[in-house]
C-alpha positions as CSV (number, residue, x, y, z in Angstrom):
1,M,0.0,0.0,0.0
2,Q,1.1,3.6,-0.5
3,L,0.0,6.8,1.0
4,Q,-1.3,9.3,-1.5
5,E,-2.7,12.8,-0.6
6,G,-4.0,11.6,2.7
7,T,-5.8,8.5,1.4
8,I,-4.5,4.9,1.3
9,T,-4.5,3.4,-2.1
10,M,-3.8,-0.2,-2.9
11,E,-2.1,-1.5,-6.0
12,L,-4.4,-2.7,-8.7
13,P,-4.5,-6.5,-9.4
14,W,-2.7,-7.7,-12.4
15,G,-4.6,-6.9,-15.6
16,E,-6.9,-4.2,-14.1
17,Y,-6.8,-0.5,-15.1
18,E,-8.5,2.5,-13.5
19,F,-10.1,5.3,-15.6
20,T,-12.0,8.5,-14.9
21,C,-15.7,7.5,-15.3
22,S,-16.8,8.5,-18.8
23,E,-20.5,8.6,-17.9
24,C,-20.2,11.4,-15.2
25,K,-16.8,12.7,-16.4
26,G,-15.3,12.1,-13.0
27,T,-17.8,14.2,-11.0
28,G,-19.5,11.2,-9.3
29,S,-23.0,12.4,-10.1
30,L,-25.3,13.2,-13.0
31,Q,-27.7,16.0,-13.3
32,Y,-31.2,15.7,-14.8
33,V,-33.9,18.2,-15.6
34,R,-37.1,16.9,-14.2
35,E,-40.7,18.1,-14.1
36,D,-42.6,18.6,-10.8
37,E,-45.7,16.5,-11.0
38,E,-47.9,19.0,-9.1
39,T,-46.7,22.3,-10.6
40,G,-45.3,21.2,-13.9
41,E,-42.2,23.3,-13.3
42,A,-38.8,22.1,-14.3
43,Y,-36.1,21.6,-11.7
44,L,-32.5,20.2,-11.6
45,S,-32.0,16.8,-9.9
46,E,-28.6,15.4,-9.1
47,E,-28.0,11.7,-8.5
48,D,-25.0,9.4,-8.0
49,C,-23.7,8.1,-11.2
50,C,-24.9,4.5,-11.8
51,E,-21.7,3.6,-13.8
52,C,-19.2,4.4,-11.0
53,N,-21.6,4.5,-8.0
54,G,-20.4,8.0,-7.2
55,E,-16.8,6.8,-6.9
56,R,-15.7,9.0,-9.9
57,T,-13.6,6.2,-11.4
58,V,-14.1,2.8,-12.9
59,T,-11.8,-0.3,-12.9
60,V,-11.8,-2.4,-16.0
61,D,-9.9,-5.5,-17.2
62,E,-7.1,-5.4,-19.6
63,E,-9.2,-6.2,-22.6
64,E,-11.7,-3.4,-21.9
65,A,-8.8,-1.0,-21.0
66,A,-7.4,-1.5,-24.5
67,E,-10.7,-0.3,-26.0
68,W,-10.8,2.7,-23.6
69,I,-7.2,3.6,-24.6
70,E,-7.9,3.1,-28.3
71,V,-10.6,5.8,-28.2
72,G,-8.4,8.3,-26.3
73,H,-8.8,7.7,-22.6
74,T,-5.7,7.6,-20.4
75,P,-5.7,5.3,-17.4
76,L,-5.3,6.9,-14.0
77,R,-3.7,3.8,-12.6
78,S,-2.5,0.6,-14.2
79,P,-1.4,-2.7,-12.7
80,A,2.0,-2.9,-10.9
81,S,4.8,-4.2,-13.0
82,S,6.3,-7.5,-12.0
């Protein structure tokens, strides 16, 4: 384990990569415009991202990571070298 900016992070298992969540763009939440059923007025609703569960990052296997990298995403973390 290593200490990084006040949080403990563990090394990723072999073959796993961590990326910023592409669904919420790393914010951990998504905003929706909804309509109040009683008044019909629009309002902004914010919910945890269902892709990353509000964690802001996703961990994928090596095969999926190759696809993410191919379309221009850069991994935040990659597996430790042996």
